[in-house]
Backbone as CSV, one residue per row, in Angstrom:
resi,resn,N_x,N_y,N_z,CA_x,CA_y,CA_z,C_x,C_y,C_z
1,MET,90.394,78.840,96.736,89.484,79.680,95.954,90.279,80.788,95.268
2,THR,89.986,81.010,93.990,90.686,82.045,93.231,90.330,83.431,93.753
3,GLN,91.357,84.230,93.983,91.141,85.618,94.393,91.278,86.505,93.161
4,PHE,90.220,87.240,92.858,90.243,88.159,91.727,90.476,89.582,92.214
5,ARG,91.102,90.376,91.372,91.295,91.785,91.716,89.948,92.496,91.781
6,LYS,89.842,93.372,92.753,88.607,94.128,92.947,88.635,95.406,92.120
7,VAL,87.472,95.844,91.701,87.341,97.133,91.031,87.278,98.222,92.100
8,LEU,88.258,99.108,92.111,88.297,100.196,93.085,87.490,101.399,92.610
9,ALA,87.444,101.603,91.305,86.689,102.746,90.762,86.513,102.550,89.269
10,ILE,85.405,103.068,88.762,85.158,103.124,87.324,84.852,104.574,86.976
11,GLN,85.496,105.086,85.942,85.295,106.489,85.589,85.267,106.676,84.087
12,ALA,84.645,107.771,83.690,84.609,108.166,82.285,85.604,109.290,82.061
13,GLY,86.160,109.343,80.868,87.067,110.426,80.536,86.321,111.723,80.283
14,GLN,87.103,112.793,80.184,86.536,114.119,79.977,87.026,114.706,78.662
15,PRO,86.115,115.278,77.858,86.549,115.899,76.606,87.422,117.120,76.873
16,THR,88.461,117.272,76.085,89.350,118.420,76.225,90.065,118.626,74.895
17,SER,91.000,119.545,74.876,91.839,119.735,73.702,93.265,119.980,74.161
18,ASP,94.219,119.681,73.287,95.626,119.849,73.632,96.381,120.188,72.362
19,GLY,97.673,120.429,72.505,98.464,120.830,71.349,97.950,122.137,70.788
20,ALA,97.743,122.164,69.474,97.246,123.372,68.820,95.735,123.311,68.623
21,GLY,95.068,122.528,69.487,93.614,122.453,69.414,93.080,121.087,69.026
22,VAL,93.885,120.036,69.215,93.433,118.682,68.904,92.375,118.265,69.923
23,ARG,91.243,117.807,69.430,90.165,117.358,70.305,90.442,115.921,70.748
24,LEU,90.315,115.695,72.056,90.595,114.366,72.584,89.817,114.143,73.872
25,THR,89.906,112.911,74.382,89.302,112.557,75.666,90.417,112.245,76.640
26,ARG,90.440,112.959,77.763,91.420,112.670,78.814,90.811,111.603,79.713
27,VAL,91.259,110.377,79.545,90.714,109.251,80.302,91.050,109.397,81.778
28,PHE,92.305,109.761,82.071,92.681,110.158,83.431,93.905,111.050,83.348
29,GLY,94.127,111.784,84.429,95.245,112.718,84.500,94.842,113.946,85.283
30,GLY,95.818,114.625,85.862,95.505,115.813,86.654,95.404,115.504,88.135
31,PRO,94.571,116.241,88.875,94.453,116.044,90.325,94.116,114.591,90.675
32,GLY,94.779,114.069,91.704,94.541,112.702,92.127,95.293,111.661,91.329
33,VAL,96.273,112.098,90.533,96.983,111.167,89.668,97.781,110.144,90.471
34,GLU,98.034,110.412,91.752,98.764,109.453,92.593,98.060,108.094,92.627
35,LEU,96.743,108.110,92.445,95.981,106.857,92.458,96.338,105.950,91.287
36,PHE,96.993,106.510,90.250,97.303,105.759,89.045,98.796,105.429,88.936
37,ASP,99.582,105.821,89.924,101.023,105.582,89.972,101.336,104.140,89.523
38,PRO,102.242,103.956,88.532,103.231,104.882,87.984,102.762,105.647,86.738
39,PHE,101.477,105.583,86.422,100.974,106.261,85.223,100.476,107.655,85.576
40,LEU,100.619,108.558,84.623,100.306,109.960,84.851,99.097,110.444,84.058
41,MET,98.876,109.846,82.898,97.809,110.344,82.027,97.547,109.329,80.919
42,LEU,96.284,109.268,80.486,95.924,108.531,79.283,94.965,109.391,78.491
43,ASP,95.340,109.692,77.253,94.486,110.433,76.324,94.052,109.504,75.199
44,GLU,92.789,109.630,74.803,92.273,108.938,73.634,91.912,109.979,72.585
45,PHE,92.393,109.803,71.372,92.006,110.704,70.291,91.411,109.872,69.169
46,GLY,90.383,110.405,68.540,89.748,109.669,67.453,88.707,110.516,66.759
47,SER,88.916,110.766,65.481,87.971,111.570,64.720,88.203,111.364,63.231
48,ASP,87.112,111.477,62.452,87.249,111.496,60.996,87.069,112.905,60.444
49,LYS,87.076,113.894,61.360,86.945,115.297,60.968,88.318,115.962,61.059
50,PRO,88.910,116.337,59.935,90.258,116.917,59.965,90.396,118.105,60.920
51,ASP,89.357,118.924,61.066,89.457,120.078,61.953,89.721,119.673,63.401
52,ASP,89.412,118.419,63.753,89.636,117.955,65.123,91.093,117.611,65.403
53,TYR,91.895,117.375,64.340,93.265,116.914,64.578,94.323,117.589,63.710
54,ILE,93.923,118.329,62.687,94.870,118.765,61.661,95.952,119.697,62.205
55,ALA,95.655,120.465,63.278,96.646,121.402,63.817,97.759,120.690,64.561
56,GLY,97.519,119.465,65.009,98.555,118.638,65.608,99.144,119.196,66.885
57,PHE,100.367,118.738,67.149,101.085,119.112,68.369,102.437,119.705,67.967
58,PRO,102.471,121.033,67.723,103.747,121.661,67.356,104.790,121.493,68.461
59,ALA,106.015,121.892,68.171,107.143,121.659,69.077,106.834,122.091,70.510
60,HIS,107.101,121.177,71.454,106.846,121.432,72.870,107.790,120.563,73.699
61,PRO,108.042,120.948,74.954,109.016,120.225,75.778,108.377,119.190,76.698
62,HIS,109.219,118.263,77.181,108.854,117.345,78.257,110.091,117.115,79.121
63,ARG,109.856,116.812,80.395,110.940,116.364,81.279,110.357,115.461,82.370
64,GLY,111.069,114.391,82.685,110.789,113.625,83.890,109.931,112.385,83.730
65,PHE,109.523,112.025,82.505,108.638,110.871,82.334,108.762,110.335,80.901
66,GLU,107.933,109.329,80.576,107.923,108.735,79.249,106.545,108.916,78.618
67,THR,106.517,109.090,77.300,105.249,109.123,76.572,105.199,107.910,75.646
68,VAL,104.034,107.283,75.603,103.832,106.110,74.756,102.619,106.384,73.872
69,THR,102.844,106.499,72.575,101.756,106.771,71.636,101.484,105.508,70.824
70,TYR,100.236,105.070,70.872,99.798,103.873,70.157,98.769,104.303,69.124
71,MET,99.119,104.123,67.868,98.242,104.557,66.792,97.406,103.378,66.288
72,ILE,96.102,103.582,66.196,95.207,102.561,65.644,94.928,102.830,64.169
73,GLU,94.619,104.077,63.853,94.402,104.482,62.465,95.011,105.859,62.261
74,GLY,95.516,106.094,61.056,96.054,107.401,60.736,97.567,107.412,60.698
75,ARG,98.116,108.598,60.435,99.561,108.759,60.296,99.990,110.064,60.963
76,MET,101.000,109.960,61.810,101.509,111.109,62.548,103.038,111.120,62.438
77,ARG,103.596,112.290,62.169,105.050,112.399,62.037,105.654,113.015,63.294
78,HIS,106.685,112.353,63.802,107.421,112.815,64.984,108.755,113.415,64.561
79,GLU,109.102,114.563,65.154,110.437,115.137,65.006,110.864,115.680,66.357
80,ASP,112.161,115.576,66.684,112.630,116.093,67.974,114.015,116.724,67.847
81,HIS,114.442,117.341,68.948,115.710,118.080,68.936,116.917,117.158,68.807
82,LEU,116.728,115.854,69.026,117.821,114.896,68.887,118.079,114.535,67.423
83,GLY,117.175,114.984,66.548,117.295,114.667,65.129,116.476,113.473,64.704
84,ASN,115.707,112.906,65.631,114.850,111.777,65.285,113.676,112.233,64.431
85,VAL,113.376,111.464,63.413,112.178,111.665,62.594,111.517,110.301,62.442
86,GLY,110.244,110.212,62.788,109.571,108.925,62.698,108.141,109.085,62.213
87,LEU,107.676,108.089,61.482,106.301,108.082,61.004,105.522,107.057,61.812
88,LEU,104.584,107.534,62.603,103.736,106.664,63.413,102.464,106.384,62.632
89,GLN,102.185,105.090,62.397,101.023,104.719,61.602,100.263,103.583,62.266
90,GLY,99.114,103.247,61.715,98.224,102.290,62.341,98.923,101.014,62.777
91,GLY,98.807,100.686,64.053,99.455,99.505,64.610,100.834,99.762,65.163
92,GLY,101.363,100.959,64.980,102.702,101.287,65.450,102.699,101.946,66.822
93,VAL,103.885,101.990,67.416,104.060,102.539,68.762,105.268,103.463,68.776
94,GLN,105.115,104.607,69.399,106.234,105.516,69.651,106.471,105.552,71.156
95,TRP,107.687,105.190,71.562,108.029,105.179,72.989,109.133,106.199,73.204
96,MET,108.805,107.283,73.849,109.746,108.377,74.024,110.044,108.580,75.502
97,THR,111.304,108.505,75.856,111.744,108.723,77.226,112.287,110.144,77.322
98,ALA,111.475,111.043,77.864,111.878,112.447,77.911,113.047,112.648,78.864
99,ALA,112.997,111.975,80.023,114.061,112.067,81.017,114.472,113.533,81.228
100,ARG,115.770,113.850,81.042,116.227,115.221,81.318,115.489,116.263,80.492
101,GLY,115.195,115.920,79.255,114.446,116.883,78.453,114.452,116.547,76.980
102,ILE,113.309,116.736,76.373,113.204,116.565,74.931,112.211,117.601,74.415
103,ILE,112.477,118.118,73.235,111.552,119.032,72.563,111.159,118.364,71.259
104,HIS,109.866,118.109,71.096,109.432,117.356,69.926,108.105,117.891,69.406
105,SER,107.764,117.447,68.211,106.466,117.767,67.611,105.852,116.479,67.083
106,GLU,104.525,116.463,67.046,103.772,115.345,66.475,102.697,115.961,65.578
107,MET,102.880,115.813,64.280,101.997,116.474,63.326,101.363,115.461,62.382
108,PRO,100.081,115.644,62.059,99.403,114.715,61.153,100.096,114.629,59.799
109,GLU,100.197,113.412,59.295,100.737,113.161,57.961,99.568,112.842,57.035
110,GLN,98.460,113.519,57.233,97.259,113.314,56.430,96.391,114.554,56.537
111,GLU,95.577,114.776,55.529,94.681,115.933,55.520,93.223,115.523,55.591
112,GLU,92.975,114.216,55.555,91.612,113.708,55.676,91.665,112.272,56.180
113,GLY,90.503,111.727,56.491,90.441,110.360,56.990,90.430,110.304,58.508
114,VAL,90.482,109.088,59.032,90.397,108.862,60.476,91.781,108.962,61.110
115,MET,91.833,109.648,62.251,93.025,109.671,63.097,92.591,109.134,64.457
116,ARG,93.159,107.986,64.869,92.695,107.376,66.107,93.845,106.700,66.839
117,GLY,93.886,106.905,68.165,94.914,106.252,68.956,94.893,106.728,70.396
118,PHE,95.986,106.448,71.094,96.098,106.747,72.521,97.499,107.266,72.830
119,GLN,97.579,108.153,73.812,98.878,108.500,74.368,98.844,108.301,75.876
120,LEU,99.820,107.529,76.354,99.961,107.195,77.764,101.215,107.863,78.302
121,TRP,101.123,108.454,79.497,102.292,109.010,80.163,102.673,108.090,81.318
122,LEU,103.947,107.694,81.340,104.490,106.779,82.337,105.604,107.496,83.104
123,ASN,105.481,107.524,84.411,106.451,108.252,85.226,107.813,107.564,85.225
124,LEU,108.838,108.331,85.499,110.184,107.820,85.729,110.544,108.009,87.199
125,PRO,111.341,107.106,87.767,111.789,107.317,89.148,112.733,108.509,89.226
126,GLY,112.804,109.103,90.396,113.654,110.277,90.567,115.086,110.053,90.127
127,LYS,115.597,108.834,90.311,117.003,108.552,89.998,117.311,108.613,88.505
128,THR,116.274,108.531,87.657,116.524,108.557,86.204,115.882,109.749,85.501
129,LYS,115.236,110.645,86.249,114.542,111.757,85.615,115.469,112.687,84.841
130,LEU,116.743,112.740,85.221,117.666,113.653,84.545,118.696,112.920,83.691
131,GLU,118.387,111.671,83.325,119.246,110.959,82.390,118.973,111.444,80.959
132,PRO,119.833,111.105,80.007,119.619,111.549,78.621,118.307,111.020,78.055
133,ALA,117.693,111.830,77.199,116.444,111.440,76.541,116.719,110.386,75.471
134,SER,115.663,109.626,75.138,115.786,108.634,74.070,114.427,108.445,73.402
135,TYR,114.444,107.737,72.257,113.242,107.620,71.433,113.255,106.298,70.680
136,GLN,112.117,105.617,70.666,111.962,104.392,69.879,110.754,104.541,68.964
137,ASP,110.958,104.262,67.691,109.889,104.292,66.701,109.654,102.847,66.282
138,ILE,108.575,102.240,66.761,108.335,100.807,66.552,107.242,100.646,65.500
139,GLN,107.632,100.184,64.341,106.698,100.039,63.231,105.747,98.861,63.483
140,PRO,104.569,98.880,62.836,103.557,97.849,63.110,104.078,96.422,63.006
141,GLU,104.940,96.154,62.033,105.428,94.788,61.841,106.362,94.336,62.960
142,ASN,106.819,95.291,63.775,107.722,94.953,64.883,107.032,94.964,66.242
143,VAL,105.720,95.153,66.242,104.946,95.081,67.478,104.354,93.671,67.575
144,PRO,104.742,92.870,68.579,104.276,91.479,68.654,102.759,91.372,68.789
145,ARG,102.201,90.412,68.069,100.773,90.131,68.126,100.563,88.628,68.180
146,LEU,99.487,88.208,68.839,99.192,86.788,68.946,97.694,86.611,69.089
147,THR,97.248,85.370,68.915,95.856,85.010,69.148,95.831,83.872,70.156
148,THR,95.102,84.047,71.253,95.025,83.013,72.286,94.171,81.839,71.799
149,GLN,94.209,80.767,72.577,93.400,79.599,72.229,91.912,79.914,72.238
150,ALA,91.520,80.946,73.003,90.110,81.348,73.066,89.735,82.299,71.938
151,GLY,90.706,82.655,71.082,90.411,83.518,69.947,90.563,85.004,70.219
152,VAL,91.197,85.370,71.338,91.424,86.774,71.655,92.696,87.248,70.950
153,ASP,92.592,88.325,70.175,93.759,88.927,69.521,94.428,89.881,70.497
154,VAL,95.732,89.716,70.662,96.481,90.495,71.656,97.642,91.206,70.973
155,THR,97.724,92.513,71.155,98.890,93.299,70.760,99.694,93.558,72.020
156,VAL,100.982,93.168,72.007,101.811,93.224,73.209,102.822,94.355,73.046
157,MET,102.447,95.528,73.518,103.320,96.689,73.351,104.450,96.713,74.368
158,ALA,104.167,96.286,75.602,105.187,96.313,76.640,104.947,95.178,77.616
159,GLY,106.029,94.737,78.249,105.933,93.684,79.248,105.922,92.310,78.615
160,GLN,105.353,91.353,79.351,105.313,89.964,78.918,103.878,89.456,79.019
161,PHE,103.312,89.051,77.891,101.979,88.441,77.945,102.115,86.968,78.269
162,ASP,101.295,86.500,79.227,101.300,85.089,79.632,99.923,84.775,80.191
163,ASP,99.210,83.866,79.525,97.908,83.451,80.036,97.923,81.996,80.497
164,GLY,99.144,81.465,80.684,99.282,80.081,81.098,99.336,79.112,79.937
165,GLN,99.022,79.593,78.742,99.046,78.737,77.561,99.981,79.269,76.480
166,VAL,100.060,80.589,76.380,100.938,81.208,75.398,101.660,82.378,76.054
167,GLN,102.919,82.547,75.673,103.727,83.647,76.214,104.298,84.449,75.048
168,GLN,104.417,85.744,75.274,104.975,86.617,74.236,105.565,87.866,74.879
169,ALA,106.849,88.108,74.629,107.472,89.344,75.096,106.992,90.506,74.263
170,GLY,106.816,91.668,74.898,106.360,92.854,74.205,107.467,93.562,73.455
171,ALA,107.080,94.607,72.734,108.040,95.374,71.956,109.020,96.125,72.846
172,VAL,108.587,96.474,74.060,109.405,97.291,74.962,109.409,96.650,76.347
173,GLN,110.572,96.672,76.975,110.708,96.287,78.387,111.353,97.462,79.112
174,ARG,110.810,97.833,80.255,111.337,98.983,80.984,111.603,98.606,82.439
175,PRO,112.710,99.110,83.011,113.003,98.839,84.420,112.141,99.708,85.333
176,ASP,112.254,99.448,86.620,111.628,100.259,87.677,110.103,100.153,87.675
177,THR,109.437,100.649,86.631,107.981,100.592,86.593,107.471,99.270,86.001
178,GLU,108.330,98.543,85.290,108.005,97.217,84.744,106.620,97.177,84.089
179,PRO,106.368,98.048,83.116,105.011,98.180,82.576,104.567,97.023,81.694
180,PHE,103.256,96.766,81.730,102.560,95.885,80.807,101.572,96.772,80.033
181,TYR,101.528,96.594,78.713,100.610,97.389,77.904,100.112,96.495,76.777
182,PHE,98.834,96.063,76.885,98.237,95.159,75.914,96.986,95.789,75.313
183,ASP,96.760,95.517,74.035,95.480,95.820,73.384,94.794,94.483,73.147
184,LEU,93.643,94.270,73.792,92.939,92.994,73.758,91.675,93.135,72.914
185,HIS,91.550,92.341,71.877,90.341,92.300,71.058,89.626,90.994,71.387
186,ILE,88.572,91.095,72.185,87.886,89.931,72.729,86.616,89.672,71.925
187,PRO,86.538,88.558,71.203,85.310,88.273,70.448,84.169,87.889,71.383
188,ALA,82.948,87.964,70.885,81.773,87.644,71.692,81.887,86.236,72.264
189,GLY,81.688,86.149,73.577,81.705,84.863,74.253,83.064,84.405,74.730
190,ALA,84.121,85.150,74.451,85.476,84.732,74.807,85.927,85.351,76.128
191,SER,86.950,84.730,76.718,87.533,85.199,77.970,89.049,85.218,77.836
192,ILE,89.691,85.969,78.738,91.147,86.032,78.764,91.602,86.306,80.190
193,SER,92.721,85.668,80.583,93.240,85.817,81.948,94.741,86.066,81.906
194,PRO,95.163,87.260,81.538,96.604,87.548,81.503,97.176,87.615,82.920
195,ARG,98.360,87.080,83.084,99.016,87.076,84.391,99.733,88.397,84.620
196,ILE,99.388,89.040,85.719,99.994,90.314,86.100,100.542,90.152,87.519
197,PRO,101.771,90.582,87.791,102.333,90.396,89.123,101.526,91.108,90.205
198,ASP,101.392,90.454,91.358,100.808,91.137,92.506,101.650,92.360,92.830
199,GLY,100.989,93.424,93.242,101.671,94.677,93.536,101.625,95.656,92.393
200,HIS,101.346,95.172,91.173,101.225,96.073,90.032,99.872,96.779,90.049
201,ARG,99.877,98.056,89.700,98.642,98.786,89.437,98.077,98.288,88.111
202,VAL,96.782,98.015,88.058,96.145,97.535,86.829,94.994,98.461,86.456
203,LEU,95.001,98.908,85.195,93.948,99.753,84.639,93.391,99.072,83.407
204,LEU,92.074,99.085,83.270,91.405,98.524,82.102,90.571,99.619,81.455
205,TYR,90.832,99.875,80.179,90.041,100.878,79.467,89.331,100.209,78.308
206,VAL,87.992,100.170,78.370,87.177,99.581,77.314,86.904,100.662,76.270
207,TYR,87.508,100.528,75.094,87.315,101.575,74.082,86.334,101.176,72.986
208,GLU,85.918,99.912,72.997,84.805,99.485,72.144,84.090,98.328,72.826
209,GLY,82.778,98.305,72.739,82.011,97.195,73.281,81.839,97.264,74.781
210,SER,81.723,96.091,75.388,81.468,95.990,76.819,82.134,94.723,77.335
211,ALA,82.741,94.797,78.519,83.462,93.653,79.068,83.055,93.413,80.514
212,GLU,83.141,92.150,80.916,82.846,91.786,82.300,84.134,91.315,82.974
213,LEU,84.299,91.704,84.228,85.480,91.346,85.004,85.062,90.384,86.107
214,ALA,85.722,89.242,86.189,85.376,88.247,87.200,85.445,88.868,88.596
215,GLY,84.403,88.624,89.387,84.336,89.164,90.735,83.645,90.495,90.832
216,HIS,83.287,91.086,89.677,82.601,92.383,89.676,81.226,92.192,89.037
217,PRO,80.161,92.652,89.687,78.807,92.323,89.223,78.344,93.053,87.973
218,GLN,78.972,94.163,87.628,78.494,94.960,86.506,79.511,94.994,85.376
219,ALA,79.002,95.095,84.153,79.881,95.199,82.989,80.572,96.561,82.962
220,ILE,81.724,96.587,82.325,82.445,97.840,82.100,82.139,98.245,80.662
221,ASP,81.461,99.367,80.510,80.970,99.771,79.198,82.001,100.589,78.428
222,THR,81.669,100.885,77.177,82.535,101.662,76.300,82.910,103.001,76.929
223,SER,84.168,103.373,76.746,84.700,104.657,77.221,84.724,104.750,78.741
224,ARG,84.890,103.598,79.402,85.010,103.572,80.862,86.351,102.952,81.239
225,LEU,86.963,103.543,82.261,88.230,103.061,82.797,87.976,102.440,84.161
226,ALA,88.475,101.219,84.370,88.381,100.559,85.668,89.770,100.508,86.290
227,ARG,89.861,100.949,87.544,91.113,100.856,88.309,90.946,99.707,89.301
228,LEU,91.900,98.772,89.275,91.776,97.547,90.050,92.703,97.531,91.258
229,SER,92.411,96.647,92.184,93.267,96.450,93.353,94.584,95.812,92.910
230,GLU,95.554,95.759,93.814,96.906,95.354,93.443,97.191,93.883,93.707
231,GLN,96.187,93.117,94.137,96.390,91.701,94.411,95.311,90.884,93.708
232,GLY,95.686,89.693,93.239,94.718,88.788,92.660,94.829,88.656,91.153
233,GLU,93.990,87.792,90.600,93.994,87.517,89.171,93.075,88.479,88.416
234,VAL,93.339,88.605,87.127,92.504,89.404,86.232,91.885,88.452,85.210
235,GLN,90.572,88.377,85.197,89.885,87.539,84.219,88.796,88.357,83.544
236,LEU,88.978,88.566,82.231,88.045,89.372,81.448,87.215,88.482,80.540
237,HIS,85.948,88.833,80.384,85.037,88.136,79.492,84.197,89.183,78.774
238,SER,83.780,88.885,77.560,82.854,89.779,76.873,81.757,88.961,76.218
239,ALA,80.529,89.243,76.595,79.395,88.531,76.020,79.140,88.954,74.581
240,SER,79.400,90.223,74.281,79.065,90.762,72.964,80.279,91.217,72.155
241,GLY,81.475,91.104,72.731,82.693,91.543,72.056,83.181,92.873,72.603
242,ALA,84.505,93.022,72.711,85.060,94.254,73.282,86.508,94.438,72.840
243,LYS,86.928,95.690,72.837,88.339,96.042,72.672,88.760,96.776,73.935
244,VAL,89.829,96.273,74.554,90.222,96.745,75.885,91.724,96.985,75.927
245,LEU,92.131,98.136,76.464,93.533,98.355,76.802,93.756,97.873,78.227
246,LEU,94.736,96.998,78.414,95.172,96.607,79.751,96.514,97.268,79.998
247,ILE,96.571,98.084,81.037,97.768,98.845,81.379,98.120,98.517,82.820
248,ALA,99.338,98.082,83.058,99.740,97.730,84.414,101.184,98.143,84.644
249,GLY,101.507,98.482,85.882,102.867,98.885,86.200,103.115,98.853,87.688
250,LYS,104.378,98.809,88.049,104.799,98.784,89.446,104.832,100.213,89.987
251,PRO,104.026,100.532,91.005,104.025,101.898,91.530,105.404,102.312,92.036
252,LEU,105.746,103.572,91.811,107.025,104.091,92.288,106.948,104.546,93.742
253,GLY,105.771,105.002,94.177,105.624,105.451,95.556,106.415,106.706,95.869
254,GLU,106.675,107.535,94.849,107.421,108.779,95.034,106.490,109.974,94.889
255,PRO,106.858,111.112,95.470,106.039,112.322,95.268,105.947,112.677,93.789
256,ILE,104.765,113.136,93.385,104.538,113.550,91.997,104.206,115.036,92.000
257,VAL,105.077,115.826,91.385,104.835,117.260,91.249,104.856,117.564,89.757
258,GLN,103.724,118.023,89.249,103.592,118.250,87.815,103.249,119.694,87.519
259,TYR,103.900,120.216,86.504,103.539,121.522,85.956,103.541,121.369,84.447
260,GLY,102.352,121.197,83.876,102.252,121.016,82.427,103.068,119.830,81.952
261,PRO,104.060,120.071,81.077,104.819,118.974,80.479,106.021,118.528,81.305
262,PHE,106.124,119.013,82.542,107.230,118.643,83.416,106.684,117.881,84.624
263,VAL,107.284,116.723,84.930,106.865,115.918,86.080,108.107,115.530,86.871
264,MET,108.205,116.092,88.088,109.359,115.848,88.939,108.892,115.416,90.331
265,ASN,109.829,115.374,91.279,109.493,114.950,92.644,109.288,116.107,93.614
266,THR,109.811,117.282,93.276,109.699,118.431,94.177,109.369,119.697,93.389
267,ARG,108.843,120.684,94.102,108.551,121.968,93.475,109.840,122.631,92.989
268,GLU,110.911,122.456,93.751,112.195,123.061,93.366,112.675,122.497,92.032
269,GLU,112.465,121.207,91.822,112.878,120.601,90.552,112.032,121.111,89.390
270,ILE,110.762,121.379,89.648,109.897,121.976,88.617,110.389,123.380,88.279
271,GLU,110.700,124.158,89.292,111.198,125.511,89.054,112.498,125.484,88.264
272,GLN,113.349,124.465,88.542,114.593,124.341,87.784,114.298,123.989,86.332
273,ALA,113.312,123.130,86.110,112.927,122.771,84.734,112.450,123.994,83.974
274,LEU,111.652,124.827,84.629,111.172,126.051,83.985,112.324,126.991,83.651
275,ARG,113.278,127.125,84.580,114.450,127.966,84.307,115.258,127.398,83.150
276,ASP,115.446,126.071,83.157,116.229,125.443,82.089,115.566,125.642,80.735
277,PHE,114.239,125.535,80.702,113.534,125.724,79.433,113.654,127.177,78.972
278,ARG,113.496,128.092,79.901,113.606,129.522,79.569,114.996,129.859,79.049
279,ASP,116.037,129.204,79.641,117.414,129.521,79.294,117.983,128.606,78.215
280,ASP,117.111,127.846,77.546,117.541,126.907,76.503,118.526,125.866,77.020
281,LYS,118.305,125.425,78.266,119.179,124.400,78.871,118.426,123.122,79.234
282,LEU,117.145,123.056,78.838,116.327,121.901,79.232,116.942,120.598,78.733
283,THR,117.485,120.618,77.537,117.996,119.391,76.913,119.511,119.304,76.965
284,ALA,120.157,120.248,77.652,121.621,120.282,77.684,122.199,119.150,78.531
């Protein structure tokens, strides 16, 4: 008998603002983040009102983790202390490994229209938290996409997509946390069963429509995040059509100590990050 992953919890995000006042929904993050290991935060932003996003995210620091920005609509410009400049646009992905430290800005490259996307924070193991920072700007044409035999459109941002019939490597592969990051567009009446290794944390975020998960009696509605057990298969179906982010990764099982944009393993390391930032040594 097929064993399906169980739904451990379903939750809604909370409205908040970040940067210089950008309005967004914090899907998860903050107290209790250990339950999402190796992930630290997921933000959803989306508005056609310039006042909600125009102030952007002026220069700010990070240390100890990775940020993954997936843009659905709109244009955002990235600049950092390493000299990187990148234009993030619809269908593109920015993968930034802050590691020891990076200071960057993300500012709208538009004054009107829709700005929509997601930012995911992925933890780094203690052994690599102080390695040099790096940055990848992956344009839409370089992000792998496929359509399954059932008609599901899949964007493969990270990891390896495999449903037993078609396989596709993602734009990014990462060690230690071994993340999978897919955007699934499921037409009405279709199903999909991506293979995810046992032991991986699996999160499903329905950002449009409604989806059903095999073994769970209730549908997962729009703007709901489902956290699944670490064993078994994942089989998604949508009676009416849905767009779903599937996020999975290997838990690190390390202490998580966070202070704003710094995520380390101990309080002492956080205090050192604060001193380094104050003394202009964060990125040294």
